[in-house]
Phi, psi and omega in degrees: 000103186261132175296330179295319178296320177296317181299325178298332177270358181079026183240161173224154175303133179097349178302140177283132179225167171224155183208159174239133179289331177212158181302134179083354178285171179279154181285140173241142180259156178194195178222151182288133177251324181166203179242133177282167180299330180275001178095354179284162179278134174268120184230137174259121183279179185298335179271359180092001179284146180271129180238143173244111187232148175291148183301327182289350178268356192239141172239145182252145179282129181237131176251121179233118184054248182253009185246137173250131179219173179249137181232132176303138182302320182294328174292319180295321180295332182278355180294147177244093180220163180287136178288151176293141177263143182262000000 
């Protein structure tokens, strides 16, 4: 589970996410744990269960000014912005 791979998707360990197990299903919330060996996202759901999900199934919580919204992970990965410096 590489932090660099997560950064390429615009994610960090601990980011709040939501996902649907199938189209039309209800949203479940969780947090990013890392990247699985097969490239799927490792997510811990609200009940503490470990999930391995494809990036297209997941949305990440984004806070902009005073608004919180959800953004598809694949859209976030496509952003072209400067990385934070440590």
